[in-house]
Structure formats: C-alpha cells, structure tokens
PADREN-862816 format. One record per residue: x, y, z of N, C-alpha, C in turn; residue in three letters. Coordinates in steps of 0.02 Angstrom, whole numbers, plus 50000, padded with zeros to 5 digits. Layout:
N
XYZXYZXYZALA...
//
This chain:
292
438364942851497439144948551483439494943351413MET439694949751388440104947551347440694943151362SER441164941951288441794937451327442204944951338ARG442524948651290442924954751309442544958051398GLY442074956651423442014960851487442354954051539ARG442214948751509442294944251577443014944251577HIS443384944851497444234946251520444494953151575LEU444084955951570444274963951594444294961151676VAL443524958251685443294957451758443864950651797ILE444104946451740444544942151752445134944451761ALA445584949451745446224951051736446294958251802GLY445504960551821445394963851895445514959651937VAL445244953951934445174948951987445834945951995ALA446294944951934446964942051954447254946851985ALA447284952451994447894957252025447614958852101ALA446904957252105446724956152172447024950452209LEU447404945352169447294940352185448034939752215LEU448304943652200449174939352207449394943252286ILE448804946352323449004948652408448784943052430ALA448034939252396447654934152453447694926452429GLY448244923652368448064917752334448404911552378ALA448934914552416449414909852477448854908152511VAL448594913852556448194913452621447554910552592ALA447214911752550446784906252525446754900452511ALA447314898152477447524891752458447604889652550LEU448034890952576448284886952638447784887152697SER447314892452711446674890752737446074888252731THR446164883652660445284882552646445204876852691ARG444594874252715444354872952753444864869952823GLY445034878252837445614875652901445184883252930THR444944886852923444344893552952443994891953018GLY443884895953049443364894353108442544893353064ASP442084887753061441604885553054441064891453087PRO440994892753139440614897353175440584905053127ALA441284906453110441184912153060441074910052992ASP440774908152961440524906152895440094910552866ALA439744912252912439174916952907438344912952858GLY438224917452820437324915752808437764912352732PRO437224907752712437374903252634437494908152594PRO437924905552566438354911952504437924909352432LEU437564913452390437144916152351437544914252283ARG437864905852271438174906152214437824900652190LEU438034901952096437674898752048438244897452007ARG438064890151951438394888351896438364886851839ALA438774886851792438564884451723439164882451697THR439134876551638439324874351596439784876951557ALA440444880051507440524880251455440974879051441GLU441194879451371442034877851342441964881951283GLN442764885851299443074889551250443344884151192TRP443584885651133443904881951094444384881451134ARG444974884351160445634883251160445434878851213GLN445124875051256444914869751302444764864251275ASP444574865351230444424859051174444724852051192GLU445484854451156445914849351130446224845851215VAL446394850851267446514849351318446074845451381ALA445414845451337444824842451360444494844651444ARG444584852851433444414855751495443804857551491LEU443274859351545442734861251547442684867151582LEU442454871751535442524880251602441784881951643GLY441934880451726441314881051749441334888751766VAL440914891151752440614899051753440234898551844ALA440564902951865440274903351952439914911151945LEU439644911151968439014918951981439054920752037TYR439134925652068438974926152138438474931652145ASN437934929452154437204935152153437364939252218ASP437614935652280437604942952335437824947252332GLY437854951152399437964959252381438924959852420ASP438984955152428440014954352452440404950452395SER440904951652396441434947352364441414941752379PRO441574935152355441794927252403442384924852364VAL442704922252391443244917752372443094912652366TRP443314908152331443214900652291444044899052299VAL444024890952344444624887852329444654882952316SER444274879852286444224874052246443524874052225ARG443694867952168443134868252120443034856952104VAL442504856352133442494850152125441974846052058GLU442044846052025441484841651973441144836251976PRO440494836051966440224830051980439884826851923ASP440304825051883439794821851816439704815251791LEU439084813051825439054807051820439024802551786PRO438994805851686439244802351628439664803951627SER440194805651639440764804951616441304801751676PHE441894799451649442494795251710443084798851697GLU443404802351751443954805051760443824812151767GLY443384814551784443284820951818443794823351872GLU444154830251871444554830051941444384835651969ALA444424838252049444404844052058445094848952046PRO444934855552059445574859352053445424864552105VAL446264863152133446204871552166446334877052149ASP446124882252140446174888452120445954893852164THR446404900152181445934904852209445594908852150PRO445114911352162444704916152117444214918652152ALA444104925352153443904930152192443154932052156LEU442754930852168442044931252125441644938652156LEU441744943352120441274951652110440544949952118PRO440294954052175439464954952193439334953652103ALA438524953352139438144956452108438104951152035ASN438224946252043438024939551980438554941551932GLY439224943851947439734946151884439984936951887LEU440314934451825440674930251816441404928651811ARG441614923351830442194918951839442424913451824VAL442724912351765442604905351753443444900651769ASP443194894851805443754890451812443704883151774VAL444264882851735444174875451712444414870151749THR443994864851721444174858351749444314853851723VAL444564847151723444534842851671443934838951678PRO443584836451617442914833051634442924825051617TYR443494824051606443574814251603443234809751523GLY443034805951536443014803651450442184801951463THR441674802651411440994801651432440864794851398GLY440424792351430440134785351410439584784451363SER439384779851334438744779051293438134777951306CYS437864783551325437234786351358436944792851295GLN436104790551316435754794451277435904802151293PRO435914802051339435874809751366436354810751432ALA436584815851437437084818051508436424818751569ALA436734812751614436524814151682436484821651720ALA436064821951761436054828851801436704830451831PRO437014836651828437804835951845437874842351892SER438424841751934438524847851969439154849552010SER439164853552047439864857452049439724858752121VAL440524855152164440424857952233441144864452233THR440804868752259441554874652282441424873752367VAL442194877352357442354877452441442394885652430VAL442164887752456442144896252481441994898452536ALA441974905152549441954910152578441874918252582ARG441504920752600441364928152599441984931352619ALA442084936552595442524940252605442904944252684GLU443014944752705442934946052781442874940252832GLY442474934252796442454928352821442974922952866ARG443124919652896443664916452908443274908752891THR442704906052916442544900652891442374900452820GLY442734894552803442364890452732441624887952735TRP441534885652660440974883252671440994880452611GLN440524872252587440584869152544439794870652509ARG440004871052435439104874852417439164867552353VAL438684864952367438554860952290437984864752242ARG438184866752189437824870352127437824863752064LEU436874865552064436704860152009436824865651962ALA437144862051887437264865051814436584863051790LEU436444868751745435934868551714435714863651693PRO435234859551699435094854051662434264850851613HIS434164849051557434584844651527435324853451513PRO435704849951478436564854351450436614852851398SER436814854351338436634856151275437424854151272GLU437954855451284438634857151306438954848651311LEU438614846351378438664840751403438464833851373LEU437814835551323437584830351289438134830151216ASN438324835251188438594835351151439404832451140ARG439794833651209440444829751217440174823951233LEU439704821551265439464814951282439294810451226LEU439074814151158438884812051114439434810751070ALA439974814751076440704814151036441184809251039ASP441124808951123441484803551162441094795751148ASP440584796351132440084788351120440434786251048CYS440254792250999440444789750949441254786950935ALA441554790850956442374789450947442404783550993THR442204781551036442334776051063441734769351032GLU441304769250988440824765450940441334762850897THR441544769550868441934769750788442714764450818VAL443064766350874443564762550874443564755450899ARG442954752650916442924747050930442604743550865ASN442524746950826442454740650761442904742250702SER443204747850711443764751050641444414753350692VAL444954753750671445754756350677445624760950602VAL445784767550640446004771650566446744775150579LEU447064776250543447824776150567448074781550482ARG448434786450481448804789350435449334783650423PHE449604780550361449934776450338450734781050338GLY451164779050289452064783750284451844789150236ASP452174793250246452244800650191452634800750174TRP452734803850082453094805050052453174813250020GLU453584816850021453584821950036453864823149953ASP453164830449930453134829249847453394835149832LEU453954840349905454194846849888453464852549865GLY453514854749819453144860149841452444859749828ALA452274852849802451594847849790451254848749870ASP451804846749927451474844849987451734839050000GLY451374835850042451794827350044450924822850037VAL451294815650008450734810050014450704806450050ARG450114806150088450014800450142449174795350110GLY449164794050159448614787850163448464787750217SER447554788050211447284784350271447274777950268LEU447314772450305447384764850339446794763450362VAL446094760250347445314758850374445454751950384VAL445554749450458445624741550465445134740950512GLU444794734350491443984732150524444334729150578ARG444124727650656444184724250691443834717250715THR444174712850754443914708050754443164707650780ALA442984715250806442264712850865441944719150819ALA441994719950743441564724250710440984719350693ALA440394721050675439954716450642439664719150568THR439654716150514439274719250438439984722650426GLY439874727350381440244729850344440404737950382ALA440824741050378441124746850404441254752750339VAL441044757150338440914762250279441254769950309ARG441854770450278442104779250273441864782550233LEU441374788150241441084791150210441804798850181HIS441694800450213442344807050221442804807550254SER443144811450243444054813650253444064819950252LEU444174824150299444104833250277444644834450321ASP445074838150287445514842850312445374846750369GLY445604851550376445544858050425445674864450412ASN445894870350473445884876450443446644875850407VAL447254871450407447814874450393448164870250345MET447714864050359447714857650280447274856050232TYR447454855550148446954853150134447214847550091ARG446544843150104446724835250056446514835850012LEU446804831349963446404829949914446364823449872THR446044820249834445924812249843445454810449799PHE445534806049748445084804349697444104801649720ALA443924805449713443064803849740442854799249747PRO442404796849800442164787149807441754787349845ALA441084785149849440664783749877440364776249893THR440464777549939440964778150001441604780749984PRO442014780350020442934781250033443244775450016LEU442944772350057443204764550069442764760550117ALA442704753050117442364750850148442614743650156GLU442724742950214442844734650257442384730850270VAL442714723850265442094718750269442474711850302THR442364706750339442554699350340442934698350303ALA442724701250243443214696750182443684698950159ALA443754708750164444044711550154444404717450196GLY444554714850261444854717450316445084724550318PRO445254725950265445854732550258445894735650207THR445664744150179445764747450144445994752250136ALA446294755950100446634761250100446464767250050THR446534775150082446394780850030447054782950040VAL447134785349968447684790049957447394796349954PRO447924801849974447614807349961448334811249962PHE448374819249969449134823949950448594826949995VAL449194831250046448984837050107449394842850071ALA448974846850064449534854150041449054859250107GLY449474866250087449344869850147448554873550126PRO448164875050172447444878550151447714885650173LEU447874886850229448174895450244448844894850282ARG449244900350251449894900550265449954907950297CYS449404912250316449504919150351449764916250428ASP450194921850462450384919750534449764920450575LEU449224924950572448924924550609448734917550613HIS448554911850568448254907550574448714902850614ALA449344902350610449834900450629449764899950717PHE449754905450718449834908750799449094906050830ALA448614906250809447894903950829447494897450816GLU447704893750779447474889450776447514883950817VAL446884881550858446844876550906447034871350890LYS446824867150833446684860450837447064860750760LYS447664859950735448054860250682448024853950650PRO447974847050712448074839550671447324837050661PHE446854840850663446124835550684445904834250605GLU445674829350590445464826350528444894823550549PHE444274827050518443674824150547443504817750507PRO443264813650515443074807750473442274804450468VAL441814803350442441264801150464440944793250436ARG441044788150471440954781650466440354778750484VAL440104775050457439374769950470439694761650476SER439434759950541439624753050549438754750350532LEU438974745150493438374741350485437544741950428ASP437784747450409437104751850387436794754650434GLY437044757450485436884762350519437054771450509GLY436814774850569437174781650561437634784150531ARG437824788150522438534789650501438794793350578GLN439294790650598439604793550655440144799750647LEU440204802850690440804808250677441264808250726HIS441944805550719442664806750752442974811050696THR443814806950739444224810250712444924804850710THR445354805750662445824800150647446344803550697VAL446694798550732447084800350771447724801850743PRO448344806350770448774808950736449394806050792VAL449864803550751450494802450818451074807150780ASP451574806350829452144810550829452404811050748ASP452644804450725452734805850637452354807750615ASP451664806950593451064810150584451204820750563ASP451324819750654451504827950642451964832150649ARG452574829650617453204830750624453124831050523LYS452694826150491452854826550420452354834250403ALA451734834550414451404836850395451564844350426LEU451774845350492452244853250498452644854950472ASP453214850750442453544852250402453584852750350THR453174851950302452994850950251452574859050253MET452444859650322451824865350303452274871750315LEU452454871750356453054878350373453504880550300ARG453904874750287454284876250234453984879250161ARG453364877050139452834878750095452514884150085ASN452524886350162452084893150184452484899450199CYS453324895950195454004902950217453944904850268GLY453654898650324453614901150404454294896850451VAL454474899850467454924898050522454844891450551PRO455334886550561455254877750603454854880350657PRO454624875250710454224878250759454994878250797ALA454814882450845455284883150928456074887250898GLY456054891850820456644893350813456434901150825SER
//
C-alpha cells in the first residue's frame, strides 16, 4: 500500500477513535475472557520513517487479515538484540482485510552482534463487538534488513566511541563567510593501534570546506589528539528545507581502527554547537531566528 493511502486510512481511523479511545484504554485486559472470540488474524512488520530516526522510534506496521475490525490498545516490542525497547499504550483501530496501521515504539540501543536475532511484538487486542481482550504474539519477518542496519549502526557507534572521542571545538563567526570550526579527534586509553579519520561530511543544510588530506586525521599512542579545521556555511536556504529537514545537525564521519574496515558514525553535537550553526545559517539565509 502507498504511504499516501496509509495516511488517508490513518486519518479515518483517527476520527473513529475519538469516541472509543477512553473506553479502549480503560478496558484493556479487563473484559470478559469468555467473550474474546476466535483467534485474531494479525501480522506485523518493522518499518522506519525518516522523521522517526532521530527519536529512535520503530514503526510497527500492524495488519488485520480478518473480516472484522480489531481494536489494539497496547504494543510490546521484543527485540533481543536491542536494550531499552519499550511498550506503548495507544488506541488503534485496524480495518479489516489486510489494511495497515502503524504504531511507533522506542527500540532502544543495539548491541554488537553479526545480525539481529528473531524479533516479535505482542499486541493486546480485541475484535470489534467483543469485550474480551487477547494477547497476540506476532513474529516480525526474519531476517530483517532494517533491524540489521539499525544494529550495525549502533555497533559501529559503540566501537568508534570506545577508541576515539569526536567533538567540535570552539566556533568563530565569520559573518557572511559562515563560521570557522574544528573537529577534535582524541584517542582513548582503550584504543589499540592507530585511529584514522577518513571523512567528515556536511548534510542537507550545511556545507563543510576544509583542506583535503588522506586520511583527514590520525591519532596514535604517541600523538593522541588531532584537529581538523573547517568552515561551515549554508548549503540550502529555501524555507522548504528549513521546514522539512529531520537531521539538521547530523555530521557523518568514517573512521578505521588499527587498519580495519571503515566504520560509519556521526559527530556528537551539543547545545553550543547547535546555537553557533543555527544562528549563522538563519542569519546568512535571511530566515528569522528559531521560535520568532
């Protein structure tokens, strides 16, 4: 089903929920078990929209293959390769005949494993017209390209951060030319061998310019700190980009440890970094300050 059609269905479902949301939440698990009816024909897949990436939310796409609508009041993810996943209480009405409704849940942080273990979700649901709730465990498709990617991303971040600390240094306002900054690379005591920084990228809003080098930086036990100076300026100034950008402060890097493969992660960005970059971007693009 197309995303657009899904949004239409979700909108219709939201309208139907207004009258039943309170009842659905207050009766979860308290209905008459004898009135649960036959097993529900549900299935689930794992999805992720771009707007949910920053918030580390996983979209659980629920499908009702039965011929009657089904109310869902709770979704509980069971993701063995991730720690910190959390259940969500949310009234949702699943239309009949395989139509889809998404419920977003926190998926936690992945561990360093070759691939994600088989995962599932448990939903608390009842058929419309029934008072008895059922707990239904739904296996997610396995193997999952999405869960494997999320796991690999988290493992790479953990591996890099065990060996090197990445942070932005002080910022110098250059007016119309942008802001001058630097990436500070600090080798940790736990690192073994040389740590090489191969690339530092801007994003959809910011262009970074710096003197090319291969690698950009290298830190060793003898020289544990390196600095990569750069200038940040606007890449896009259109209002559409300001309104739609989901990751305005994500700056990807590629790092290798002791001659190994290149790992992809991002530079941590604190409040001072955000303020310096956002102030420059809005001023040089002629866009009002945030919140004005």
